C-alpha positions in Angstrom: 16.3 12.5 -37.5 18.5 10.1 -35.5 16.2 7.6 -33.6 16.4 7.8 -29.8 18.6 5.1 -28.5 17.0 2.9 -25.9 18.8 2.4 -22.6 19.6 -1.3 -22.0 19.2 -2.2 -18.4 21.4 -4.7 -16.6 18.6 -6.4 -14.7 14.8 -6.7 -14.4 14.7 -4.3 -11.5 16.3 -1.5 -13.4 14.1 -2.2 -16.4 11.0 -2.1 -14.2 12.0 1.2 -12.7 12.0 2.7 -16.2 8.3 1.9 -16.5 6.9 2.0 -13.0 7.6 3.7 -9.7 9.0 1.0 -7.5 8.1 1.1 -3.8 9.7 -1.0 -1.1 7.2 -3.0 0.9 9.2 -3.1 4.1 10.2 -1.1 7.2 13.8 -2.4 7.0 16.0 0.6 6.5 18.8 -1.4 5.0 16.6 -2.4 2.1 16.4 1.2 1.1 20.1 1.5 0.5 20.2 -1.8 -1.3 17.3 -1.4 -3.8 16.9 2.4 -3.9 13.1 2.6 -4.2 11.3 5.9 -4.7 8.7 5.3 -2.0 8.1 2.9 0.8 5.1 1.4 2.6 4.6 0.1 6.1 1.9 -1.8 8.0 1.6 -3.3 11.5 3.0 -6.7 10.3 6.1 -5.0 8.8 6.7 -2.8 11.8 6.3 -5.8 14.1 8.9 -7.7 12.0 11.2 -4.7 12.1 11.1 -4.5 15.9 13.1 -7.8 15.9 16.0 -6.2 13.9 18.9 -4.6 15.6 18.5 -0.9 16.4 14.7 -0.8 16.2 13.8 -1.4 19.9 14.8 2.2 20.7 11.6 3.3 19.0 9.5 1.4 21.5 11.2 3.2 24.4 10.9 6.6 22.7 7.2 6.1 21.9 6.4 5.2 25.5 8.2 8.2 26.9 6.5 10.5 24.4 3.0 9.1 25.3 3.7 9.5 29.1 4.2 13.2 28.6 1.4 13.7 26.1 -2.1 15.1 26.9 -5.0 12.8 26.6 -6.2 9.5 28.1 -5.4 7.4 25.1 -1.7 6.9 26.0 -1.4 3.5 24.2 -2.8 4.8 21.0 -0.5 7.9 21.1 2.5 5.6 21.7 1.5 3.4 18.8 1.1 6.4 16.4 4.5 7.7 17.6 6.1 4.3 16.9 4.8 4.2 13.4 5.9 7.8 12.7 9.4 7.1 14.1 9.8 4.1 11.8 8.4 6.0 8.9 10.6 9.0 9.5 13.7 6.9 9.5 12.7 5.3 6.3 12.1 8.8 4.8 15.7 9.6 5.4 16.6 6.8 3.0 14.2 7.5 0.1 13.4 10.5 -2.1 9.7 10.0 -2.1 6.8 9.2 0.2 6.1 6.8 3.1 2.7 5.1 3.6 1.8 4.9 7.3 -1.0 2.7 8.5 -4.0 4.0 10.4 -5.0 1.4 13.0 -6.8 -1.4 11.3 -9.1 -1.8 14.3 -10.7 1.5 13.3 -11.6 0.3 9.8 -15.3 0.8 10.4 -15.0 4.0 12.5 -14.7 7.1 10.4 -14.4 9.6 13.2 -11.6 7.7 15.0 -9.8 7.1 11.7 -9.8 10.9 11.1 -8.5 11.5 14.6 -5.6 9.1 14.2 -4.8 10.3 10.7 -4.5 13.9 11.9 -2.3 12.9 14.8 0.0 11.0 12.5 0.4 14.1 10.3 1.0 16.3 13.3 3.7 13.9 14.7 5.5 14.1 11.3 5.1 17.8 11.4 6.8 17.9 14.8 9.8 16.2 13.1 9.8 18.7 10.3 8.3 16.4 7.7 5.9 18.0 5.2 2.6 16.2 4.8 3.2 15.9 1.0 5.7 13.1 1.8 3.1 11.1 3.8 0.3 8.8 2.7 -2.1 7.7 5.4 -3.0 4.0 4.8 -6.6 3.2 5.4 -8.5 -0.1 4.8 -10.9 0.2 1.8 -14.1 -0.1 3.8 -17.0 2.3 3.1 -16.2 4.1 6.3 -12.4 4.2 5.5 -13.1 5.6 2.0 -15.3 8.3 3.4 -12.7 9.3 6.0 -10.1 9.4 3.2 -12.4 11.6 1.1 -12.4 14.2 3.9 -8.7 13.9 4.5 -8.0 14.5 0.8 -10.2 17.6 0.8 -7.9 18.9 3.6 -4.8 18.2 1.5 -3.8 15.0 3.4 -3.0 12.2 1.0 -4.2 8.7 1.4 -3.3 5.2 0.3 -6.4 2.9 0.4 -5.2 -0.6 1.2 -6.7 -4.1 1.5 -8.4 -3.5 -1.8 -9.8 -6.6 -3.5 -13.0 -5.7 -5.4 -13.8 -3.5 -8.3 -16.5 -1.8 -6.2 -13.8 -0.7 -3.7 -11.7 0.7 -6.6 -14.6 2.7 -8.0 -15.5 4.2 -4.6 -11.9 5.2 -4.0 -11.7 6.9 -7.3 -15.0 8.7 -6.7 -13.7 9.8 -3.3 -10.6 11.4 -5.0 -8.0 9.4 -3.0 -4.4 9.7 -4.0 -3.5 6.0 -4.2 -5.0 2.5 -4.0 -3.2 -0.7 -3.2 -4.9 -3.7 -4.8 -3.5 -7.0 -3.3 -2.4 -9.2 -6.2 -1.0 -12.1 -4.2 -3.8 -12.5 -1.8 -6.3 -12.6 -4.7 -4.1 -15.2 -6.4 -3.9 -17.3 -3.2 -7.6 -17.3 -2.7 -8.3 -18.5 -6.2 -5.6 -21.1 -6.1 -7.0 -22.4 -2.8 -10.5 -22.6 -4.3 -9.2 -24.5 -7.4 -10.1 -21.6 -9.7 -6.5 -21.1 -10.9 -3.4 -23.2 -11.2 -0.5 -22.1 -8.9 1.9 -22.2 -11.9 -0.6 -20.6 -14.3 0.1 -17.8 -16.8 0.8 -14.5 -15.0 -1.1 -12.7 -17.7 -4.3 -14.6 -16.6 -3.5 -14.5 -12.9 -6.7 -13.4 -11.1 -4.8 -10.8 -9.1 -3.1 -9.4 -12.1 -6.3 -9.3 -14.1 -8.0 -7.4 -11.2 -5.3 -4.7 -11.2 -5.2 -4.5 -15.0 -9.0 -3.9 -15.1 -8.9 -1.2 -12.4 -5.9 0.5 -14.2 -7.7 0.6 -17.5 -10.9 1.8 -15.9 -9.2 4.7 -14.2 -7.3 5.7 -17.3 -10.4 5.4 -19.5 -12.4 7.8 -17.3 -9.6 10.2 -16.3 -9.3 9.5 -12.6 -6.3 11.0 -10.9 -6.1 8.2 -8.4 -3.0 6.1 -8.9 -2.9 2.3 -8.9 -0.2 0.6 -6.8 -0.1 -3.2 -7.2 0.8 -4.9 -3.9 1.3 -8.3 -2.2 3.2 -10.2 -4.9 4.0 -13.9 -4.8 6.4 -14.1 -7.8 8.2 -11.9 -10.3 5.9 -13.1 -13.1 3.1 -11.2 -11.5 5.3 -8.1 -11.2 6.5 -8.3 -14.8 2.9 -8.7 -16.0 2.0 -5.4 -14.4 5.0 -3.4 -15.7 3.7 0.0 -16.6 1.4 0.3 -13.6 1.6 3.6 -11.8 3.4 2.1 -8.9 4.2 -1.4 -7.6 5.1 -2.1 -3.9 7.5 -5.1 -3.7 8.9 -7.0 -0.8 12.8 -7.2 -0.5 12.9 -10.9 -1.4 11.3 -10.2 -4.7 13.3 -7.0 -5.3 16.4 -9.2 -4.9 15.0 -11.7 -7.4 14.4 -8.9 -9.9 17.8 -7.5 -9.3 19.3 -10.9 -9.9 17.2 -11.5 -13.0 19.5 -10.5 -15.9 17.9 -8.9 -18.9 18.7 -9.7 -22.6 15.9 -7.3 -23.5 14.1 -4.6 -21.5 10.8 -5.5 -19.9 7.8 -4.8 -22.1 5.2 -2.2 -20.9 2.2 -4.5 -20.2 0.0 -1.7 -18.8 -0.5 1.4 -20.9 -3.0 4.2 -20.4 -3.4 4.6 -24.1 -4.8 1.0 -24.3 -7.5 1.5 -21.7 -10.5 -0.6 -22.7 -14.0 0.7 -23.2 -16.1 0.6 -20.1 -19.1 2.4 -18.7 -18.5 4.8 -15.9 -19.9 3.5 -12.5 -21.0 5.7 -9.6 -21.7 4.0 -6.2 -23.6 5.3 -3.2 -23.2 3.4 0.1 -26.0 0.9 -0.6 -24.7 0.1 -4.1 -21.1 -0.2 -2.8 -22.0 -2.6 -0.1 -24.1 -4.7 -2.5 -21.5 -4.9 -5.3 -18.6 -5.6 -2.8 -20.6 -8.3 -1.0 -21.3 -10.1 -4.3 -17.6 -10.8 -4.6 -16.8 -13.6 -2.2 -13.1 -13.3 -2.7 -13.1 -9.6 -1.7 -15.4 -10.2 1.3 -13.2 -13.0 2.7 -9.9 -11.1 2.1 -11.0 -7.7 3.4 -12.2 -9.2 6.7 -9.1 -11.5 7.0 -6.7 -8.6 6.1 -8.2 -6.3 8.8 -8.0 -9.0 11.4 -4.4 -9.9 10.5 -3.3 -6.3 10.8 -5.3 -5.9 14.0 -3.7 -8.9 15.6 -0.2 -7.6 14.8 -1.2 -4.1 16.1 -2.2 -5.8 19.4 1.2 -7.5 19.6 2.8 -4.1 19.2 0.5 -2.7 21.9 1.7 -5.4 24.2 5.3 -4.3 23.7 4.3 -0.7 24.3 2.3 -1.5 27.4 5.3 -3.0 29.0 7.1 0.3 28.7 4.1 2.4 29.8 
């Protein structure tokens, strides 16, 4: 039998795409044409940055006009959801896969309101003729957020649990049956570098953020969870290459460009493989156990709180722009 000939890729981005689903971590439509990702993600910070680009301000006006005519007293929240859906819809026109759309981070500890906003986001996409299978609702990985996601998944609404920094968060998300998790590699790396626990130019294979994702990936594969792992928040292409083979990786345009410019003499090795999942005992966490395990990880405690506040601050800036139109 003639052996299968391996395809040689011209650059690291092409090589990575052969191993991992590449997701664009941006709301900039032009990046979709340039890097041709499968999926894309957005958040308040990315949408706020996008509003400064040419052609995006029209979405602010449209969101305000929609909210003025909508039923309900929460006009500002309706306008905000409309804005996120409008941006997400335009991104969907550029990609073959799914868009992750953020549920307001200020609701991270409010299960009922998270459910309300998630349903509205799905309905706003439905009004535009977009099937819910192309939408991932992004929710912070708090206990309340995870339980909201569990209910949404049972309704057939898929979720991306974000701001994930601890193994406890990952276990709870898998037990809840969420579609996707987004562990933040770069922010874990930053935290440990700042604390003096890891050298900034240290080996990517030993990078604390990379190790966290690798451990979660192996645990999921070992125990047969359907939840996919999408590494996020990268600081360099070494981190990305170290996670080649992960289910998905969401990457900012600057690093996509670095990968594209990174010529390949050989294809990237598969550094994460489900067949190599390490032995580990299965863990089940109720609310009390989750809170205890999560709170014994100081890195995760700091970063979850900080991440929610950062997204909330940018959401408030967007609210200010919408208020001016309402």
